[in-house]
N, C-alpha and C positions, 0 to 999 in steps of 0.2 A: 523592449523586450515583450515578448507576451507571458502570461500568467501560468503558473503549473499548479496544478490540483491533484489532489490523491482520492482515489475510488477507493472507500474502505469495504472491507472483505469481514465484516463479524460474523459470529456464530449466527446471530439472529438477522436474515436478511432484511428484515424490515426495518433494522436500524442502519441499514446502509446508508453513508452520505458522502457527498463530496466537500472536500476539506481545503482550505487555501492553503499552500505550504507555507507561505510568510507566517502565518500565525503559529508554526510548530516551532516550541522553544526547547524541544529534547526529545529522545528516543527511548523507548524501555524496552526489554522482551525477557520472555521466558521460552521454556520448551512449546508451549502451546500458544504464543501470541507475540506479536510486534505492537507497540501503542506508544503514540503520539501524546507528550504533554502539548497543551495548547494555551496560548496567551486566553486569560478571561475564563479559564475553565479547570475546577479542581479536580474532577476526574480524567484520567487519560481516554483517549480516544483509541479504540482498537482499529489499526491498521489492516491486521489480520488478524485472525484466531481459530484454531484448529479445535474441534471438540474430540476429546477423549473416549466420550460415550458411543458418537456414533460415526465419527469420521474414520473411515478406511485409509484415508492418504497417510505417507510418513509424516511423521513431527517436523516442524520447521527446523532445518539444518541450521547447525552451528554458524554464527555470525550472520544471520538472514537480516540481522537489523542494520548490521553495517552494509549489507547489499542495498538495503533501502536508501543507505544515505549515498552510496553511489549512483544509483538508479536516480534519485532526486538531482543529485549533480549533473549528471548526463541530461537529464530533461530539461535542467535550466540553460544550458549551453545549446541546447536546440531550439529552446523557445524564443527564437526569433518573431516569427510572424503569428504562428498558430498558438493555441493554447494546448500545454501538453497535459496528459493524466498520468499519473504513476499509479500500478494495482499491482496486486500479489495475484498470482493464479496458480494452478497446479497444472503442468505441464502435463497430457494424459500419455502421450508418446515419449517424452522422456521419464516419466515416473519422478518426477519433482516439483518442489516449490520455485519460482521465478519470480522477481520484479519484472513488470513490462512497463513503459515510458512510450507513449503515443500520441498522436495528434486526439484532440476530441471528438473530431468528425468519426472517427473510426469505432468510438463508444457504443454508435448505435447499433452494432454489429451484434453483441453481447447482450 
């Protein structure tokens, strides 16, 4: 089975990172973000954050943290040969937040 990673989407994109999902021990959420508790780290890692001061996109929908868990489970089922990356994205066409799981090779396009 291949690895599954999460590409974080914090407010400060210079803090963006790839984290292995096997170190995630829990998921926290509020209206402006979904955060992962990771083994060996005190502070939760922002998986996705929305800035109330400059972000014109809608707030994260209720249950978005549960949608992350579902996307993560789907990525684990698909990850047979290829490394899967889960990330939050704003769908411009649909005007909504969503989680995507994709092969790591597709990440170069973003």
